[in-house]
N, C-alpha and C positions, 0 to 999 in steps of 0.2 A: 478395496477401499483405500483412500489416501492415508487414513490414520493408521493403517497397518504397516506402512513403510517406515522402517527404522529411522528414528530421529537423530539429528546431529547434536553433538555437544560443542557449542561454539562459545569461545571466550570473547565477550563484547569488546574488550580493550585491545584485542588483536585485530578485530574488524574495524573498530573506530577508537583511536586513542583518546584519552581525556583532553589532550591538547587540541586534537582535531575537532572534537565536539564543541569545545569552547570557541575555536576559530570560526566554525560554521555559524554559531549563534551570533558572533560579532558581526558577520557579514549581513545577516538578516536583521539584527537589531538596528544597525545603522540605517538600513533601508526603511524599516518600519517606523522609526522615530521621525523620519522626514515626512512620512505619508499617512500615518495612522489617523490624523485628524482632518484629512482632506475628504470632504463629503463626496467628491466625484469618484473615490475609490472604495467607499464602504457604505453599507446600508444597515439600518437597524435590523437586528436579527428578525427574520420573518418567522415562518413556522419551521418545524423540524422537517427533514427529508421524508419522514413517514406521513406528513400531512397535518400533524397535531400542533395546536398552539398552546397546549397545556404543559407547563413546566413544573417540575417538582423540586428542583434544587438549582443553585448556581454558585460558582466560586470564581475568584479572580486570581490570575497569575500574570504578572507583568502587565502588558498593555491590553490583554484580552480578558473578557468574562467568558466563562464556560458554562453554558446552560444545559441542564439535564431535562430531557423530555420525559413524558410519561411512559414512553417505550424504552426508557433507560439509555437511549443514545445521547451523547453530549455533542454540542456544536458551539462555535465561537460567536461572540457578539462584541463589537460590530462584525458583520459578515462581509468579507471581501467580495466585490462585484467583478464582473467580467473584465472591466478595464484594468483593475488591479492584477488579476490573474495573467492577463496578456503581458503586462510589464514584468512580473516576477518570473515568468517562464520564457521570456523572450531570449533571443540569442545572446544578448549582453546583460540580461537581468541577473539578479542575485542567485537564482537557482542554477543557472548555467555556470556561474563562477564556482559555486559549491560543487557541482558535478565534476568539473574539470580538476579541481584541487583535491577532491577526496574520493568520489565514487569511482573515478577512472584511474586512481592510484594502483600500480601494478600489484603490490602486495595484497591490497584489499580485494582486488579482482580475483586473485587466486583463491581466496576463501570463499567468495561468492560462487565462482565457477566450480571449485573442487568439492564444496560441501552443500551450500544452499541450493544452487541451481541443479546440482546432480540429484538431490532429493525431489525437487519439484518435477524434474523430467521423469523420474521414476514413478511419481504419483500420477502424472499424465498417462504413463504406460499402463497403469492398473485399470484405467478407464477406456483408453483408446488402444485396442489391440491391433488395429490395422494401421501400419506405419505410413500409409499413403493418405491418411486423413488430412484435411486442411486446417492448420492451426494459425490463429492470429494472436500476437502479443501486442496489446494496445498499451502504449507507454513503455516501450521496450528498452529505452535507454540505449546502452551500447550494444544491445542484441546478444548479450552473453547467455541468457536463458535459451534463446533460439539456437544458438551455436551448440549448446549442450544437448538440446533435443536432436539436432542434426547428428551428433555423435552417437545418440541412442537409436539411430536408424530412421527417424521421421523424415519424410521427403518434401512435403509441401508446407513451407514455413514462411510466415509473413510478419513483419514488424512495423508498427507505426509509432513515430515519436517526433516531437517538434525540432529535435536536433538535426534532422535530415533535411537539407535544403532542396533536394530533388530525389526522385525514385532511383534506386540502383539495386543491383544484385551482387552479393558477395558470398562466396563459398556455398552456393545453392540456397541462400536465404534472401528473400526480397524485402527491401526496406523503403519506407516513404514517410513523408511528413503528414499524410492524410490517407484515409481509406479510399477516397475518390481517386487519388493519384496511383494507388496500387493497381487499379484496373483488373481486379480479380473477377472472372466471369461467373463464378459459382459461389454459393454461400459456404460459410465456414462450418466445420464439424466441431470446432472448439475455439473459444475465445478466452484468453487469460488477462486478468487485470490485477497484476501484482503491485500493490501500493499505489493505486490510482484514485479510487473513489473518495478517499479522505482529503484529497487535494481539490475537490470540486465543490462549488457552492450549490449545485443542484444535481446530486448523484443519481437520483431516480430518472429524471428526464434524459440525462446523459446516457444511462444504461438502456433506456427504451430505444434511443437512436442507434446505439451500437449493436444491440441484439437483433435489429432488423437484418443484420448481415449474418446471423446465425441460423442454420437450418433447423427445422422441426426435429426434435430429438437430440439436438446438439448440446454440448456441455459448456458451462461457464465456470472457470476457476477464479476465485478472488482472494486477495489477502488485504486486510484492513486492521487498523488499531482497534483494540477491544475496550469497550466501555465497561465490560463486566470483570475486568482483570484486577489482580492484586494491585498492580501499579496504579491504575486509575482510582481504586478505592483509597489508597494512601494519599494520592494527590488531592482528591476531593476533600479529604478530612484535614490535611495539614497544609494545603496550598503550597506545596513544594514544586518548584520549577525543575523539571529534569529534561535537559536539552534533547536527548535522543528521542523521547516519546512525544512530548508536547509540540515541539517544532513550530513555534508561533509564526503565523502567516502562511504556513504550508499545510499543516494538519488542521482542517476546518471541521472535520467530523471524527468522532470515535464511536464505533457502531456496537450495538448490543445484539444478543442472540434473538431477542424479541423483534428487533428491526428486521432481521433476515426473514422472518415469517411474513411480515408486511411486504417486504421487498419481493419475495417469491410470489405472493398472491397478486400484487399489482402488475408484475411482469409475466405472469402465467408460467411460473417455473416450479419444479419440484426440487426440494432440498435432498441431495444425494448423500453428502457426508460433511462433517464439520469437525475441526480440531483447533487447538490453540498451540502457538509456539511463542516463546518469549525469553526475555532476559531481564525480568522484573527485579530480581534480587541484586544483580550486578549494577543495574541502572540506579537503584536506590542507594547501594552501599559504596560503589566506586571501586577503584583498583585495590586488589588485595594480594597477599602472598599466594604462592602456588597451592599450598595445602588448603587454605580457606577457599580459594577459587574452585578447586575440585569439589569441595563440600557444597558450595553454593550451586554448582551445576547439577549435583545429585538432587538437591532439594528442588531446583527448578524443574527437573524431570518429573517430579511428583506434581508440581503445579501444572505442568503441561497435561498430565494424564487426567486431571480433574477439570480441564478446560477453563483454567483461571489465569492463563498467561496473557501477555500484553498484545498479542496479535491473533486474530481469527484467520484461518484458512478454510474456505468452504467451496463445495462443488454443487452446482445447480444444473438441472436439465430442462431444456425448453419443451413445454408441452406441445 
């Protein structure tokens, strides 16, 4: 099971400095302030992705209201529509600027490849014993996760991301800007969605379309921000904006454990395993000295163990 793979101890401010986090938010704030009141880009929050229109709480941070559904999932209001998402994730949009400036920084990539992706690949290996299985990483970014899988012996690896203008193959990994252009003749044994569903305004319908490409008995790995976390609990109580987690205009949903049961029922999946990972304390407290940082990471480890950290990582199997 994925939760049995030893967890990493990651210092948030080695991964993303406080200056980087602030610069990222400035990029998005500038864009949002120009567009937030344009009706063609936003709609009144409809219903939650779970299908319910019953809300039990809401709070406002910056330009957005965050609505809590009865399934304990949070989502933003107003809700960005498809026109907005096309602009924000376009080749010259604010997300592309953010990715080039920060996500593709060499030092940050070392941490992701050396620690984060290494553990993800090890978790895939606990489920997929046959290295010839077909794996799709949808929203693969620079493909670093797939490259790590390649080093772990996996053979048939495919990545889809809007950053690729045309299909190509590099170091045995196939990349494309769409599933259609990949031209894969068989269904996948495993689909991974690392940090994808929270960026979508209709995550269930998106998942239905993607999982058509998954064979019966195939596996889905997802990672999403947790509505059940310590961090979200503090935010909802004190209305504190924390740039790493809230990510206005990008993180549209924060998912609950209860939502996963609805998600699995709707999409005819079995929940195989579930864990949380996070940096709740460093996100709330900010940079500290080495001694206190070590202590915070030890406490964070306990928060991880009780599934109260700020990101869920889950595995599902298609019935």
